[in-house]
N, C-alpha and C positions, 0 to 999 in steps of 0.2 A: 218417516218411520213411526213418529210417536215419541212419547217421553215413558221411559221405565225408569224404575229403581234398581240398579244392578246390585245383585250380591256377587260380587267377585270372588270365587272361593279358590283356594290353593293348599286345601287340606288333605287333598288325595295324594299319596306318595305313590303314585304307580311307577314301577321300574320294570321295563320289558327285560324277560330274561334273554340270554345270549345265545346266539344262533350256534348250534354245534354240527348240523349236517345238511345239506340239500341234494334232492334229487328230482331232476326234470323228466317229465314224461312227454313222450311223442305227441300225445292228444294234448297239449298245452297246458297240462296240470304241473303244479310245482309242489313238491313236498318239502317243508323244513322241520328239522326237529331243534327243539331248544333245550337249554341245560336244565331246565324244570321238568322234563318229560313230556311236554306238550308237543303235538304235531299239528300243525296248520297246512291246509290245503289251498293254494292260490289258484284262480283260473285265469290265465293269462291272456285270454282271448277276451274276458269280459272286464278290461280296465284293469287287471290284475287284482281282482277283489278277492279278499280271505273268505272263500265259502264256505269251508268247513274246519272247526277246530275240536281236536281230540283232546281233553283236558290232561293236564299233568300227573304224574305219580312219582312219590319220593324215591322209589326202588326201579324204576324202569325208564331210564334214561338213556336214548339210543344213540350209539356213537356213530352208526351208518345206517341211512334209509336207501331202499330200492325198490322199484317197480318189477314185478313178475308177473307171469301168467296173466298176460292181459293188463288189467286195470286193479290187479291186487298189490298191497303197499305192504314190505315188511321192513323190521327195525332188528337192529342187533347192538346190544351194549355190555357195559362192563359187569353187570349181573351175570352174564353167561347164559343169557336168554334170547332165543330169537322170538320176535313177536310179529304176528299177522295183524294189522289193524282192519276193522269191519269200518268200511267208509260209508255205509249205509245208516248202521246204527252209532257210529261215531264212537266205538270204545275198542278195547283190546278183543280181538277175536277167540285168540288161544295164545299161550306162553308154551315153549318148547324149550327144553334144558340141551346145549349143544354138548355138554359133557367135555368142554374143553378150557374150562376158567373162563375169564373174562374175554369177550369179543370185541376186538379193535376196528374189523371193517368186514364189508360184505359187499358181494358184487353178483349180478345176474349172468347167465351167459346170453349170447345175441338172440336166442330164441325166447329166452324167458321161462324155460322148462326146468333151469336148475339155478340153484343159489351155491354159493362158496364164500364161505365163513373163515376168517384169521382169527386163529385163537392164541391165548396167552402161552400155551404149553408147547406153541410152535408148530401146531397142526393146521392143514386147510382142509376143512371138512365140506363134503359134496352133499346137498339135500336135493331131491327130487320133489317138483312143483306139484302135487295131485291138485283135483279139484276142489276139494273141501280142505286139505291140510298140507304139510309138507312132511316128506319121509326121509329119513337119514339113509345115505346111500352108501359111502366110503369114505376113507380118509385119503389124502395125498401123503408122501413121504414126510414124516415129521422131520423138523429141524431145529437146530438149536436157537432160542430166541424167539420172542414174540414176533406174529405178522400184523404190522401197523397198516399195511395197505395192499388194496388187490386191484388186478384189473385183468378183464377175460377178452382174448384177441378175439378178432372179428370173425375168425374160422372156427371158433368154439374148441380149438384142439389144445390151445396151450394158455396159462395163466401167469403173469407177471406179480411176484410178491415182494413187498419192499418191509426191511426189518431193520436191524441195528447194525450199521457198516456194511450191509449186503442187499443185493436186489439179485432172485433166484426167479428162474424160468422153468415152471413144471409142465411137463405133458400130462395132459388130462386122462389119456387113455390107460397110460401104464403107472401114472401116479408119482413118477421119477422127477427129480430135479435135473434137469438137462443143460442148464446153463446158470453160471454163477458170476455176477458182476460186483467186484469190492470196491465200495466208495472211499476215497481218499479223506483221510481225518485230518489233513494239514492244515484246513482253514479253520478248523475248529479252536486252534490257538494252543493245541497241545496233544500229542499222539496217544494220551491217555483217555482224553474225552470222546465218548462215543459220537458218531454221527448218526441220526435217526432218519430214516427215510420215510416221511410222512404222507408221501402220496405218489402215486406212480399212474402213468398212461401208456397202453401198450396198442400203439398204432397199427395198421392194417398192412403196412409194408414192412413190418418187424421191427420198427423202431421204438423203445421204452423211452419215456420222459420221465424223469425222476424230479421230485423236489425234497431237500433235506433241511436239516438243523443248522447247516453251515452257511445258509443264504443262498444256495445255488440252484439252478434248474440244468440238469445234464440231459444230454440225449446218447443213448447207447444203441449199439448194433446188436439184437438178441442172439443172431445166428453166430456170429463172430467171437462176442464178448468183448467188445472194444468201446470204447469212449469216442465218441462223434465229436461231440460239442459242450462247452461248459458257457454258462452265462451266471456270472455273479451280479445279483439283484437285492440283495439285501445284506445289511450287516448283522442280522439276526437270522431267524429260521424262515424258509419258506413250506407253509402249512397245507397247501391244497391246490390241485390242480384239477381241470376239465379241457376237454378237447371238443370242438364243433364236430358235427356229423361229416360234415367233408373233409375233416381232419387236416384243413388248411390254417387252422386257428385255435390256439390254447390260451385260456385264461389261468392267471395265476396268482394265489393270495397269501400276504406275508404278515408275520407276527408285528410289524410297524404300521399295519392298517393300509398298507398301499396294495392295488389290484395292477397286476400287468397283462400287457396281450402280445403273445407272440405269433408270430404270421410266418406262413411259409411261402416266401418270395423269391422270384429270379434273380440271380447274381448279377446277371447283365441282359439288357433288353434283347429280346429275341432269342435268349440261351434256353436250353432245356434244364441246365442245373439250376436246382432250388437250394436255398438256407433259410434255417429257422432264424427271425430277426425280431428282437423286441421292438414294438413299434409304439406303444401307448400306454403311458401309467397314468391311474387315477388314484385320487387321495380321497375317498369318501369317507372312510372309517376311521377311529381313533384308536381301536384296540385289535387285536388279532383277528384275522379274516381267516376263520376256521374251515369256512365251505365255499365253494365256488360253483357253477353250472355256466353251459355254455350252451344257448338254444339257436336258434336260425337267426334270429335277428337280435339278440341282445346278450350282453354280459351280465351275470347275476352273482351276488356275493353276499355274505353274511358273516357277523363276528360277535364278538363278546360284547360290543357296544349294543347290541340288541338290534340294529337296523338292517333290513334287507333292503339291497340297492340293486335297482333294475336299471343298467344304462344301454339303452339302444345302439346298435351298432350304426354310425351314421351312413355307411356305404349301402346298407341294406334298408334305408327308410326313403320313401320315393320323394317326400316332400319334406320341406322344414317346418313341420307344425309341431303339435304337442307331442305326437308319437315319436319325436326326436328328443323329448326331455327327459333327463334323469330322475326316476323317480325312488322315493326313499319311504319306506314304510316302516314305521317306529311304533305306531299305536295301533290297537286291535281295531278291525272294522265291524265291531259290536260294542254295544254299551255295558258299559261296567259301574254304571250308578243308577241307582233309583231313588226317586223323590218322592217323598209324603207330601203333596202340596198343602193340604188342610192343616196340618201340623207343623208345617215348614221344616221337615228333617230330611237328611241325604244320607243313603246307605251306599257305602265305599266297599265294592267287592275285590279282595286280594285272593291269590291263590289259596292261602291256608286260613284266612279271617275274613270277618264282615266289621266294619266299624260304621257306627250310626253318629251322626252330628246333627246339632241343633244350629239353625243358621241364626248369626246374630241380627240384631236389631239397631235402628236409628231413628230418634225423634227429630233428626234435623231435616231442612229442606235446603235445596241448591238450585243452581244453574245447570244447563247443558255441561257435562264433561266435569263437573267439580266434585271431589272426593268429599263424602260426609262422615263425620267422626260417629264411632260406634258407640253406643250407649249400653248395650249388651253383647258382648264378645260370642262368637261361636262358642259353642259346647261339647265336648266330646261325651257323649252318654254311655256306650259301652262298646266293647270290643267282644265280638263272638268268634271263639276259635273253632275251626273244625278238627275233629278228630280221625286220625287214620292216615295212612299216607296219600288218600286220593285228594286232587284239588278239587276245587269248588267250580261247577260247571256253570250254573245259574243261580241269581238271586233277585228277590224283589222285596218291597214295602209296600203296605196298604197305603192307600189315601189319608186316612187318620192316623196312621203311625202305629196301629194296634196289633197288626200281625207281620212275622217276618218269615220268610222262607228262604231256603237255599237248597241246591242239589249238588251231588256228587255223580261219578258213573253208576253208583249202585244204590245210592241213599235219597232220601228225601226227608229234610229235618225243617217243622215248624213250631213256630214259637209265638206264644201271645204275649202281649207288651203293653204293661200299664206303665204310663208316665205321670208322675206328679211333679212339682215345682222343682224338686231338688233329688227326687227318688226314681230309681227306674226299676221295674219289678219284670223278670222274664221267666215265664212258664213254658216249659217245654211239653209239646203236645207228644204224648207217649206212643200213642197206636195210630199210626200214619198207615192207610191202605197200602199193602205191599205192590199192588197195581201200578201205582203211581211212582215208586222208585225208579231212577234212572232217569230223572225229567232232562230235556233239552233246555227248554225254557219255562219259565214260571210268571205267572201274572194273576193279580188278584182283582176282582170285580170294582167297579166304582163305591159300591155300597159296602164292600167289604165282606160279602156273606159267601163270596164262593172264591175257589182259586182253580185257576185252570193249568193244566200240567202238561206241555207238548210232549208227545212220546215217539216211539219207533213208528213206521209206517204210515205217516201224516196222522196219526189219532191223537186225540186230546181227552185226556181224564178231566171231569167236573168234581171237584170235591167241594162239599157244604160244611161251612165253618159255622158254629155256634157260639155264642157269647160266656157260655160255660168253659170251651177251651177244646171242645171235642170237634173232631173232624171225620166226615163220612164220606164214603164214594157213592156219588149219585148216578152217575151212567159215562160211558165213553163215547165220544164222536169220531166216528170214523167216515173217510171221503168215499165219494160214490164210487170211483175206481180207485182200488187198492194201489198206494204208492210204495216201493221200496224204499224210498227216502224218509228221515226223519221229520217231523214237524219243528220248524226251527225260530218263526217269530210269530207272536200273538198280538192282536189288536181287539179289545173289547168296548164295544158302545156304552155310553153314559145310561142309557136307559135299561141296560142288562139285557137287550133283546137279541144283539148280533156278536158273532165272534170271527174274526178274521184269521185265517191260518196260512202260513207261507210255508211251504217245504223245501227239502234241498235241491230238490229238480225244478224249481221255478213256479209249481203250482199254488195258487191263492184261492181256498176254499173258502167259502163263508156260510155259516152255521146259524141256523135259526135256534137259538137257546130255549125258546119256549116249546117247540117242539121235538127238540134234541136230534136233529137232523139235519143235512145240508140243504142250502137255501140255493146255492149257485156255484158257479166256478168262474173266475175272472179270465177272460181269454188269454192263453198261455204267451207270454214274451220271452224271447230269445236271451234274455239277460236274468242273472239272479237278483231276488230282491233283497234290497238292503236294509229298508225300513218302510214301514206301515202303521197307519195309524187310521179310527173312525171319528169323524167329525160327531162332537156331542150334540149338535142342533139337526143337521140335515142328514144325520147317518150316511154322508159319502166318505166311502175309502179313499183315502190318499196312499200312493205307494210310489216308492223311489226305487230305481233301479240303479244297477251298477255302471249303467253308460249315461248316468246322471238325467234320464229320462224321469219326470214326475207325471203322473196319471192321477185322474180321479174318477172313481167308479161308484156309481149310484146303486145302492144295495137294494133299495125297493122298486127299481127300474130295470134291475139286471143288465144296465149297459153304461158306456160311459158317459159321462155328462156334457153338457155344450161346451164347459170350458175346456174339458180334455181334448175334445173333438178339434176345437180349435189351437190347442198346442200342437196337437199331431199334422194339422194343416199347414200352419206357419212355422212350427219347428221354433226351439228355443235358442237363445242366444248362443253364439258360437264359445265366448268366453266361458259360460256356464257349461256346456258341453265337455271343454277341455281341461276341466279340473281333475283333479289327479286322485282325490280322495272321497270316498264315497259318503253318502247322506246316511248317517246313524240314527237319528232321532227325529220324530215328527210329533209338532203338538200344535193346539190351536187357540186363538185369542178369544177369550170367555165372552167378551162382549161384542166384537166385530167377527160377524160369520164366514167372512170373506178374506180373513188374515190367517195364513198357515206358517208357522215357524219351523223352518230345516236348518240342520246344520251339519256340518261336517269338521275336519280337525282344524281348518284353517279359517273359517267364517260361520257365520250364521246368518239367515235371510230372513226376513219376514214378508212372505209372498201375498200381494194383494191380488184376489181375483178381478176385484171390481175396475182395476187400471189395466191399460194394454200392454200387451207383452212388447219388451223392446226389438227393436231391430239389429241386425248385427252392426249397423253404422253406428249405431247409439254407444254410449259408453255405458258398460252394466254396472259397475260400482261407481255411480253417481251422487252418493250421498253429500259428500264434502263438498262437491260444487253447486248442488242445488241450494247449500246453506247461505251461499252468496249471492242468490237471486231473491227479485222481488216475489211476493206470494202468487201473483198472477203467472210470472214468468215460471216459477217453480212448480206450478199446477200443470202447466202445459208440457213441461220437459219431464214430469214424473212417469216412471213407468212400474211394473209389477214386482220387479225384484229391488227389494230394499235390503241392502246388503252391509253388515258391519264386519271388519277385519280388525278390530281394536284389539281384541281378546283371542290369544292364541298360543300354543295348541289347545285345542278345545276337546274335552272329554265327555261335556255334557252341558246342553242349554237346556232349559224348559220355563213356561210360564207359571208362574205361582198363582197370580191373579191378573186381573186389567192393567195393573200399574206397576208390576214387581217381575222381573226376570233374574234367573240364577245360572250363573254361567261358572263351570268348573274347568280350570286350567290346568296344565302341567307345564312350566317351562322346561326347555331342553336343558337349560344351564344347571337346573336343579336334579336331573336325571343325570348329568355328565357327572355331578358332584359325588354322587353314590357309586359309580363305577370304579373298579379298582385302577390303580396307575397303570398308564401305558408302558410300552418298552420305551426307555429314555431314548431321545435322539437329540442330536449336538443341533442346535441352531446358530446360524450364522450370526455374528457379533456377540455372543453369549461366551 
């Protein structure tokens, strides 16, 4: 792999926001809402890649998400507003006041043509989904107490509503409550303590399944109003429910971090009688499991610990391969760290501020694996706070650390930075072109004279930066064929001639910056792009996809390179393809043209294209074993993938120069130390 002086950085105090709600779509899309107001869209068919992120907002935090009207996503929260999200521009499309106080729940009818929201004032409001907006239709009969949970029957004729101590069944046509189920308070420990029905599921056979604050999952007959079955699964609250499409399996989340599966099984072999049985407990979370979802092949859960857990159903997996492995998504599938290589600065992006740090230095030398003493410790240079309720969407720093830019959903902020020995001067550029506001991604040119702003419909605005601190709009780069999706990833060549742009639909367009027009389009691949970069010497574009494929495209020849064609013919190693976290950053060795640096959450890899690709029978991560061999044997057993797993979890890895590497880690124990205390559980022997 070669010897590098590694700057091991643990200064980035990243903390994932807790998951508040989850909504699964039939097209294998998964929407999750976090407690900071952000919404994330995962593509379950593309290795569960986080393909879109709508940044958070301090006053718009969704308590419920649902898909309706096809591929449209709606949210409702305690602000009392219904929100429709624009999944192409990645922002809020519009906000509508429901006039019912805080909104606790929301559900769509089976056809997706209507929305029902449960309100603080006890009303259930119906909205009609129109092509461009939603329109208020009518109220169902107002009841006493807030409506905390809703579920629409498959027939579309009835709605089950959970509140405090009660479950009601409403007739949609008349708007009246036709059935009333009283939830027993006795397990709460006091007759005066309320029993909160946190979640309900209305099955097509008329059975209502409820989860409440006394730790019970109960099954009710909606026609007769009788209790069919009770299962106590927690000493605290049961918070969430979800049923499979076939309605033969239910997943349950509790405040103790446990997830349970209930299955509808035969009482006896050959018998027609079936009963709900708790079959599988899982303990992947440490805190409240506030949301669950049930797809055809997996159980999905999320909670206050910020982890999204996807557990495949073993009976649905054909072979015991990596498809059967549990996946835990803790860190974002995008880069939150920017590096000014020439100035050796790191810029950390938080939701509401940026932090600029100068790396430490050492004058000592040592052997492989030795920790060197720091002669000059890392220095916190500045904290740049964002104003307003919108969260930061993207940020970057120029190569020499002279410019810093960040964007929210509606603003672009640009700063001129002057660094002295112990003094930092920050000057804001007051007049930023309005056309560049709401950037999805930002990138400075290598010479720091241009700022590239990724915008809607695949377009990119090019801004000229002057030494005097003035910013001018030069032109806008438009793709050859108009795309409805926004531009999400950018890569610029070292000579300032080429710009590669990846859009949300997977299209990669290469622009000639001298002519300010498209040069070519990379052949369309059926998976999202996770990272891309242009080689500083050869001007070859290296692209990483969510299925772990790595391809190299020659910009001048407008074709894949011979190395890339070799990869497509031979295929990459099985262990490489079975990794469950995407490549989020690509860099190049400044002296070795054949060496490419890639990293995901659990490893970084120095890919040497001059060496042969490994066979599936070879050991992919063979660096420790190669050290034990002689120089001749080491050369004969070497392959292209030189992998290091010493540092993890990784948020960022980059090459500062030919002998220096910076690694940004965020240990899981540091994250858990910042979480609120979980529900107390008695441990055996304590």
